[in-house]
Backbone as CSV, one residue per row, in Angstrom:
resi,resn,N_x,N_y,N_z,CA_x,CA_y,CA_z,C_x,C_y,C_z
1,MET,31.346,48.942,21.263,30.934,49.772,20.138,32.053,49.773,19.104
2,ALA,31.705,49.635,17.867,32.695,49.578,16.797,33.236,50.965,16.492
3,VAL,34.433,51.019,15.909,35.062,52.288,15.577,34.209,53.076,14.594
4,HIS,33.600,52.389,13.611,32.821,53.118,12.622,31.561,53.707,13.231
5,ASP,31.046,53.135,14.325,29.901,53.738,15.015,30.343,54.951,15.823
6,GLU,31.516,54.883,16.437,32.004,55.991,17.237,32.260,57.231,16.399
7,VAL,32.681,57.049,15.172,33.051,58.181,14.354,31.884,58.683,13.533
8,GLY,30.766,58.040,13.628,29.582,58.574,12.986,29.196,57.887,11.692
9,PHE,29.776,56.753,11.365,29.338,56.017,10.202,28.105,55.234,10.603
10,SER,27.047,55.353,9.861,25.771,54.808,10.301,25.446,53.468,9.677
11,GLY,26.346,52.780,9.158,26.003,51.468,8.620,26.964,51.066,7.542
12,GLY,26.527,50.131,6.735,27.382,49.630,5.685,28.090,48.379,6.162
13,SER,28.716,47.700,5.238,29.349,46.440,5.583,30.848,46.579,5.747
14,LYS,31.364,47.786,5.842,32.808,47.980,5.964,33.253,47.715,7.389
15,THR,34.400,47.119,7.516,34.986,46.902,8.837,35.658,48.198,9.280
16,PRO,35.979,48.324,10.565,36.661,49.537,11.023,37.972,49.788,10.304
17,SER,38.723,48.732,9.967,39.998,48.948,9.286,39.774,49.471,7.872
18,GLU,38.675,49.029,7.207,38.366,49.550,5.883,37.858,50.980,5.972
19,SER,37.169,51.308,7.055,36.597,52.647,7.207,37.634,53.681,7.606
20,LYS,38.776,53.244,8.135,39.763,54.187,8.640,40.210,55.177,7.571
21,GLY,40.543,54.684,6.399,40.941,55.576,5.317,39.816,56.501,4.914
22,GLU,38.594,55.992,4.979,37.450,56.813,4.623,37.215,57.907,5.659
23,ILE,37.510,57.609,6.911,37.355,58.606,7.963,38.301,59.769,7.706
24,GLU,39.555,59.468,7.444,40.544,60.517,7.258,40.254,61.363,6.034
25,VAL,39.865,60.743,4.953,39.600,61.494,3.731,38.205,62.086,3.761
26,GLY,37.246,61.293,4.221,35.853,61.713,4.162,35.492,62.792,5.154
27,MET,36.347,63.099,6.102,36.018,64.091,7.101,35.805,65.462,6.486
28,PHE,36.460,65.763,5.381,36.341,67.073,4.775,35.476,67.065,3.515
29,GLU,34.945,65.917,3.113,34.194,65.858,1.874,32.751,66.312,2.040
30,ASN,32.078,65.884,3.084,30.683,66.250,3.280,30.580,67.598,3.969
31,THR,29.429,68.248,3.797,29.263,69.528,4.479,28.916,69.330,5.940
32,THR,28.280,68.233,6.281,27.968,67.955,7.672,28.231,66.494,7.936
33,THR,29.055,66.213,8.927,29.308,64.837,9.352,29.256,64.795,10.859
34,ALA,29.463,63.659,11.409,29.429,63.533,12.865,30.826,63.688,13.423
35,ALA,30.926,64.387,14.528,32.221,64.564,15.190,32.602,63.260,15.866
36,ALA,33.891,63.037,15.994,34.363,61.791,16.580,33.948,61.699,18.039
37,GLY,33.281,60.607,18.379,32.978,60.340,19.770,31.611,60.767,20.242
38,ASN,31.123,61.948,19.891,29.867,62.391,20.477,28.709,62.427,19.500
39,GLY,28.922,62.217,18.233,27.840,62.153,17.263,27.228,63.496,16.923
40,ALA,27.753,64.615,17.432,27.202,65.932,17.140,27.663,66.381,15.750
41,PRO,26.777,66.952,14.952,27.179,67.391,13.613,28.052,68.644,13.671
42,PHE,28.926,68.773,12.691,29.723,69.983,12.572,29.872,70.322,11.107
43,ASP,30.176,71.553,10.847,30.313,72.050,9.484,31.771,71.935,9.066
44,THR,32.050,71.163,8.023,33.435,70.997,7.598,33.984,72.268,6.976
45,GLY,33.123,73.093,6.412,33.592,74.381,5.887,34.124,75.258,7.003
46,ALA,33.411,75.267,8.132,33.881,76.039,9.282,35.174,75.448,9.833
47,THR,35.295,74.122,9.803,36.517,73.475,10.258,37.690,73.863,9.369
48,LYS,37.473,73.865,8.071,38.536,74.268,7.146,38.942,75.718,7.374
49,ARG,37.965,76.592,7.614,38.270,78.007,7.869,39.065,78.161,9.169
50,LEU,38.691,77.381,10.193,39.420,77.435,11.465,40.861,76.979,11.287
51,ILE,41.052,75.892,10.581,42.412,75.392,10.358,43.219,76.393,9.540
52,ARG,42.610,77.001,8.536,43.307,78.014,7.737,43.681,79.215,8.594
53,LYS,42.776,79.612,9.489,43.069,80.739,10.380,44.230,80.401,11.313
54,ILE,44.237,79.184,11.844,45.348,78.746,12.691,46.643,78.743,11.892
55,ASP,46.577,78.206,10.681,47.779,78.121,9.840,48.347,79.498,9.508
56,TRP,47.500,80.488,9.305,47.979,81.807,8.875,48.238,82.783,10.012
57,THR,47.701,82.525,11.202,47.929,83.461,12.308,48.826,82.892,13.398
58,LEU,48.545,81.700,13.838,49.260,81.143,14.971,50.600,80.526,14.579
59,ILE,50.630,79.768,13.519,51.849,79.057,13.125,53.009,80.020,12.837
60,PRO,52.822,81.118,12.080,53.959,82.029,11.862,54.495,82.635,13.163
61,PHE,53.617,82.969,14.092,54.062,83.531,15.363,54.865,82.506,16.165
62,LEU,54.370,81.283,16.227,55.087,80.242,16.960,56.408,79.896,16.280
63,ALA,56.431,79.934,14.957,57.685,79.704,14.230,58.690,80.815,14.526
64,LEU,58.215,82.051,14.632,59.085,83.162,14.987,59.668,82.974,16.387
65,LEU,58.849,82.522,17.332,59.347,82.264,18.680,60.440,81.199,18.661
66,TYR,60.230,80.143,17.885,61.244,79.096,17.824,62.507,79.599,17.141
67,LEU,62.363,80.416,16.112,63.537,81.000,15.449,64.332,81.855,16.430
68,LEU,63.641,82.691,17.198,64.322,83.525,18.189,65.000,82.664,19.255
69,SER,64.348,81.568,19.627,64.943,80.651,20.593,66.234,80.054,20.039
70,PHE,66.214,79.652,18.799,67.408,79.075,18.186,68.518,80.116,18.074
71,LEU,68.161,81.338,17.667,69.160,82.400,17.572,69.764,82.711,18.932
72,ASP,68.915,82.699,19.956,69.408,82.986,21.295,70.339,81.890,21.791
73,ARG,70.009,80.648,21.467,70.846,79.536,21.879,72.231,79.600,21.238
74,THR,72.307,80.154,20.055,73.579,80.189,19.336,74.317,81.522,19.463
75,ASN,73.737,82.500,20.137,74.393,83.811,20.183,75.642,83.837,21.059
76,ILE,75.846,82.826,21.878,77.055,82.798,22.698,78.302,82.630,21.823
77,GLY,78.140,82.009,20.665,79.260,81.912,19.726,79.677,83.276,19.209
78,ASN,78.713,84.131,18.928,79.022,85.504,18.513,79.661,86.290,19.652
79,ALA,79.195,86.030,20.871,79.781,86.713,22.024,81.242,86.298,22.205
80,ARG,81.545,85.047,21.917,82.935,84.595,22.028,83.808,85.321,21.006
81,LEU,83.294,85.469,19.802,84.049,86.188,18.777,84.248,87.656,19.147
82,ALA,83.301,88.207,19.900,83.389,89.612,20.301,84.223,89.807,21.569
83,GLY,84.797,88.738,22.125,85.684,88.894,23.277,85.082,88.486,24.600
84,LEU,84.159,87.550,24.611,83.522,87.095,25.843,84.549,86.544,26.826
85,GLU,85.430,85.697,26.363,86.391,85.051,27.259,87.318,86.070,27.921
86,LYS,87.754,87.037,27.162,88.658,88.052,27.716,87.933,88.933,28.736
87,SER,86.705,89.349,28.412,85.989,90.257,29.308,85.535,89.584,30.601
88,LEU,85.339,88.268,30.585,84.933,87.570,31.804,86.109,86.912,32.521
89,GLY,87.322,87.084,31.992,88.506,86.528,32.635,88.621,85.024,32.478
90,MET,88.104,84.484,31.410,88.189,83.042,31.163,89.489,82.741,30.408
91,ASP,90.061,81.613,30.701,91.284,81.197,30.003,90.891,80.604,28.646
92,PRO,91.341,81.169,27.532,90.970,80.659,26.207,91.439,79.234,25.943
93,LYS,92.471,78.774,26.679,92.993,77.424,26.456,92.315,76.384,27.351
94,SER,91.470,76.829,28.270,90.796,75.890,29.169,89.437,75.486,28.576
95,LEU,88.725,74.688,29.324,87.408,74.227,28.893,86.273,75.115,29.412
96,ASP,86.598,76.296,29.895,85.578,77.173,30.475,84.464,77.484,29.482
97,TYR,84.829,77.818,28.276,83.812,78.156,27.271,82.946,76.937,26.939
98,ASN,83.556,75.785,26.794,82.797,74.568,26.502,81.849,74.205,27.639
99,ILE,82.292,74.417,28.861,81.413,74.165,30.006,80.249,75.146,29.997
100,ALA,80.525,76.401,29.673,79.445,77.399,29.597,78.438,77.035,28.514
101,LEU,78.905,76.453,27.420,77.985,75.985,26.380,77.178,74.789,26.863
102,SER,77.844,73.845,27.470,77.230,72.564,27.822,76.273,72.651,28.996
103,VAL,76.483,73.570,29.908,75.658,73.638,31.112,74.200,73.992,30.780
104,PHE,73.970,74.537,29.649,72.624,74.903,29.209,71.740,73.673,29.003
105,PHE,72.265,72.626,28.382,71.445,71.529,27.884,70.860,70.607,28.939
106,PRO,71.563,70.246,30.030,70.879,69.426,31.046,69.665,70.119,31.646
107,TRP,69.774,71.416,31.858,68.643,72.167,32.400,67.528,72.300,31.371
108,TYR,67.901,72.433,30.122,66.923,72.500,29.024,66.108,71.210,28.969
109,VAL,66.799,70.072,29.018,66.119,68.781,28.956,65.288,68.549,30.215
110,ALA,65.822,68.902,31.365,65.107,68.697,32.626,63.841,69.540,32.720
111,ALA,63.778,70.658,32.031,62.623,71.547,32.115,61.501,71.176,31.149
112,GLU,61.744,70.300,30.201,60.740,70.018,29.173,59.462,69.411,29.739
113,ILE,59.563,68.319,30.465,58.360,67.634,30.959,57.634,68.461,32.022
114,PRO,58.318,69.010,33.031,57.581,69.851,33.986,56.905,71.059,33.330
115,SER,57.533,71.584,32.299,56.933,72.713,31.600,55.638,72.308,30.892
116,ASN,55.625,71.141,30.280,54.393,70.682,29.639,53.310,70.381,30.663
117,LEU,53.694,69.857,31.815,52.705,69.637,32.871,52.144,70.970,33.365
118,ALA,53.007,71.963,33.482,52.540,73.293,33.884,51.637,73.890,32.812
119,MET,51.922,73.613,31.549,51.070,74.131,30.475,49.683,73.512,30.551
120,LYS,49.619,72.227,30.877,48.306,71.595,31.048,47.567,72.212,32.230
121,ARG,48.306,72.579,33.259,47.682,73.122,34.472,47.225,74.568,34.292
122,PHE,48.026,75.401,33.636,47.750,76.835,33.573,47.212,77.337,32.235
123,ARG,47.082,76.501,31.223,46.656,76.875,29.867,47.839,77.439,29.076
124,PRO,47.912,77.133,27.800,48.993,77.655,26.958,48.981,79.177,26.843
125,SER,47.805,79.793,26.878,47.742,81.253,26.752,48.369,81.962,27.944
126,VAL,48.553,81.251,29.037,49.234,81.807,30.207,50.688,81.334,30.247
127,TRP,50.895,80.039,30.011,52.218,79.472,30.225,53.242,79.903,29.182
128,ILE,52.879,79.951,27.911,53.849,80.361,26.885,54.328,81.798,27.125
129,PRO,53.454,82.766,27.453,53.982,84.090,27.801,54.872,84.090,29.047
130,VAL,54.574,83.233,30.028,55.442,83.134,31.208,56.828,82.653,30.786
131,ILE,56.866,81.653,29.911,58.151,81.164,29.401,58.888,82.288,28.681
132,MET,58.173,83.045,27.874,58.810,84.105,27.092,59.346,85.225,27.990
133,VAL,58.618,85.585,29.036,59.091,86.626,29.956,60.323,86.130,30.724
134,ALA,60.273,84.879,31.192,61.439,84.321,31.893,62.649,84.268,30.959
135,TRP,62.410,83.908,29.727,63.479,83.854,28.726,64.067,85.250,28.503
136,ALA,63.207,86.265,28.388,63.681,87.638,28.177,64.495,88.134,29.367
137,VAL,64.062,87.809,30.572,64.804,88.217,31.768,66.183,87.551,31.782
138,CYS,66.225,86.262,31.457,67.525,85.555,31.421,68.453,86.144,30.374
139,CYS,67.920,86.465,29.217,68.757,87.060,28.156,69.284,88.421,28.574
140,THR,68.444,89.211,29.218,68.868,90.533,29.681,69.951,90.408,30.743
141,LEU,69.748,89.495,31.679,70.732,89.314,32.737,72.042,88.740,32.211
142,MET,71.982,87.967,31.131,73.207,87.431,30.556,74.092,88.554,30.012
143,GLY,73.486,89.620,29.571,74.260,90.757,29.103,74.891,91.555,30.226
144,LEU,74.485,91.287,31.466,74.993,92.034,32.608,76.003,91.268,33.449
145,VAL,76.374,90.047,33.037,77.304,89.260,33.852,78.704,89.859,33.799
146,HIS,79.424,89.690,34.916,80.783,90.236,35.020,81.832,89.169,35.283
147,ASN,81.403,87.926,35.486,82.375,86.861,35.743,81.851,85.534,35.204
148,TYR,82.694,84.543,35.267,82.390,83.227,34.724,81.244,82.550,35.477
149,ALA,81.227,82.676,36.793,80.150,82.065,37.584,78.790,82.667,37.217
150,GLY,78.753,83.956,36.981,77.508,84.596,36.562,77.045,84.096,35.197
151,LEU,78.002,83.864,34.295,77.664,83.321,32.979,77.068,81.933,33.112
152,LEU,77.676,81.093,33.955,77.148,79.742,34.163,75.742,79.787,34.753
153,ALA,75.525,80.654,35.731,74.199,80.771,36.346,73.161,81.230,35.331
154,CYS,73.530,82.193,34.509,72.587,82.670,33.490,72.314,81.611,32.432
155,ARG,73.329,80.842,32.049,73.120,79.770,31.066,72.207,78.681,31.626
156,MET,72.353,78.363,32.918,71.466,77.377,33.533,70.031,77.893,33.596
157,ALA,69.878,79.138,34.014,68.539,79.735,34.076,67.923,79.830,32.682
158,LEU,68.723,80.133,31.684,68.228,80.187,30.308,67.779,78.812,29.844
159,GLY,68.494,77.771,30.223,68.083,76.414,29.883,66.732,76.070,30.485
160,ILE,66.517,76.475,31.727,65.224,76.217,32.375,64.117,77.014,31.690
161,ALA,64.387,78.283,31.396,63.368,79.133,30.791,63.032,78.694,29.368
162,GLU,64.047,78.308,28.625,63.849,77.974,27.224,63.440,76.522,27.022
163,GLY,63.627,75.691,28.026,63.362,74.264,27.896,61.928,73.907,27.578
164,GLY,61.001,74.700,28.007,59.603,74.374,27.760,59.044,74.899,26.465
165,LEU,59.813,75.669,25.719,59.258,76.309,24.527,58.933,75.321,23.413
166,PHE,59.911,74.588,22.931,59.657,73.709,21.794,58.674,72.588,22.121
167,PRO,58.859,71.839,23.225,57.854,70.814,23.520,56.493,71.413,23.849
168,GLY,56.492,72.607,24.440,55.218,73.264,24.732,54.471,73.664,23.482
169,ILE,55.195,74.203,22.511,54.566,74.577,21.240,54.069,73.331,20.524
170,THR,54.854,72.268,20.560,54.431,71.018,19.927,53.176,70.483,20.591
171,TYR,53.147,70.466,21.904,51.963,70.008,22.629,50.760,70.902,22.323
172,TYR,50.976,72.187,22.310,49.910,73.154,22.033,49.302,72.928,20.654
173,LEU,50.146,72.711,19.661,49.638,72.498,18.306,48.907,71.179,18.164
174,THR,49.337,70.157,18.892,48.650,68.872,18.783,47.326,68.853,19.533
175,CYS,47.087,69.827,20.388,45.829,69.891,21.123,44.741,70.652,20.379
176,MET,45.041,71.157,19.229,44.034,71.912,18.489,43.904,71.362,17.084
177,GLY,42.865,71.766,16.426,42.670,71.342,15.051,42.012,69.987,14.951
178,VAL,41.923,69.494,13.752,41.293,68.207,13.465,42.330,67.107,13.689
179,PRO,41.956,66.018,14.334,42.923,64.979,14.641,43.703,64.442,13.442
180,VAL,43.091,64.397,12.264,43.812,63.870,11.113,44.879,64.832,10.624
181,LYS,44.879,66.072,11.088,45.850,67.053,10.629,47.090,67.098,11.512
182,HIS,47.102,66.383,12.631,48.234,66.448,13.550,49.559,66.136,12.873
183,HIS,49.589,65.151,12.028,50.865,64.775,11.412,51.395,65.857,10.481
184,THR,50.544,66.711,9.966,51.035,67.786,9.091,51.383,69.036,9.865
185,VAL,50.802,69.231,11.046,51.077,70.429,11.833,52.457,70.340,12.459
186,VAL,52.760,69.208,13.068,54.019,69.050,13.769,55.073,68.670,12.784
């Protein structure tokens, strides 16, 4: 079956490569066209309203989550300025602080793919809140550490908790909306 038949073009002498540009642009021009793959009609006005609703409700919330994630990742620098090394008994001339910074990232990277697999298994509406609760618990416990080993453990746990957020949000956004809009969403 040709690409132009799959997407609902009912004839004409255009090849699939010529129709590709028309598919992307023409998807929003008509009031009723065929959905990709199944030939069922859909209302492009309703599609535009859905995308606008996603853009105005979901995207700002997810952007806020990512902003908080970034702020949380960088707040250890503020803690150092406030006397983190002295209060935890770390030597300011050693690499203890750098190790505490660095230990976060291997766990962050290691958690990305399993987190996305878990999101596929449990749904984003369940998994993203689980990530956020785990992240909140790690942040709270980081404020309660009394020694260097506790700081390292909390930084590792924070890497695991926070590792699934950005790739999970990216995956979540690419699973919704009209396929031609993916490049503008992410």
